[in-house]
C-alpha positions, 0 to 999 in steps of 0.5 A, a space after each residue: 500500500 505504500 512506497 515504504 512497504 514496496 521498498 522493503 519488499 525489494 531491498 529486504 526480501 529481494 523481490 524483483 522490482 517488476 513484481 512489486 506494485 504500490 497501490 494505496 488503500 482507500 478510505 473506509 467509508 461506504 459512501 463518499 460525502 457529497 462533493 458539492 457540500 465539500 466544495 462549500 466548506 467554509 473556514 471560520 475564525 476558529 481553527 478546528 483540529 481533529 486528532 483521530 487515533 486509538 493510541 495517544 503515544 504512537 500517534 503523537 498526541 503530546 505533539 498535537 496537544 502542544 501544537 494546539 496550545 501553541 496556536 492559541 499562544 500565537 493568538 489563533 483561536 484553536 480548538 482540539 477534538 481528540 477522538 478514539 482515545 483518552 489522553 493522559 490526565 495532564 493534558 487538559 484545556 478548556 478548548 479540548 474535547 475528548 470523545 473516547 470512541 465512535 463505532 462506525 457500525 452504529 448509524 448514530 455514531 457514524 453520523 457523529 464521526 462524519 459531522 466531526 470531519 465536516 466540522 474540522 479544518 485540519 486533521 493533526 496526527 504527528 504519528 511516530 510509526 505508520 504503515 500507511 494511514 487510512 485515516 488520511 484517505 478518510 480526511 481527504 474524502 471530506 476535504 480535510 487537509 492532514 498535518 502529519 509526519 513523513 514516516 513509514 508509508 504516510 507519504 503514500 497517503 499524504 502528498 506534500 502540498 496536495 492533501 496536507 503537509 509532511 513534517 520530519 519526525 523530529 518536528 515539535 508542536 511549535 513547528 506543527 503550529 506554524 504550518 497550520 497557522 500559515 495555512 489557516 491565515 491564508 484562506 485561498 491557500 486553505 480552500 485550494 488545499 481542501 479542494 485538492 484533498 478531495 480530488 486526490 481522494 477521488 483519484 486514488 484514495 478510494 477502494 474503486 481506484 484500488 480495485 482498478 489498480 490491482 486488476 491492472 497489476 494482476 493482468 501484467 503478472 499473469 
């Protein structure tokens, strides 16, 4: 699903390059949100961040929280929603909302998750280790840019400057905040990034595209 995994197959397991194909996974959503609704997204005066993950430490929760605090210190009214886990007790803030878990198989909870994406301006996920990251595909489907780490297979889900930004693994919360602030303050840049995020989802970050690419790869190897 990623260039990182493909390179491992070639260099670590000595598989011929001609037999290795990189096909990104798709978003785990049954139906993509309405494109017109996505195109009509409006960015407000509040910078709304979403941290979505089940492992606070591995997903870089402390960095995401620090970025959120830094944004407020910069004078940007920022909110952070953490969904999928409970941060350690020391991470508290009046503008922090925690949703421990949402079940996509529950219609009401799925709708709440969709609403989170519609409400969000940026997905912030400074992950420490990641094989790919289907959540980035899901964010792109909603036109939400991802601010994340250039590690593992992430760069096969997030294309720099297209559907988000990739920071080095050593980047601090302040560096994440600076990237977000620069984009948030430039409404034209943000809307372009949002539009391109959805375009990238439609082009390659969905399961129909995966199926077509897999079919093509299979036919070449028969």
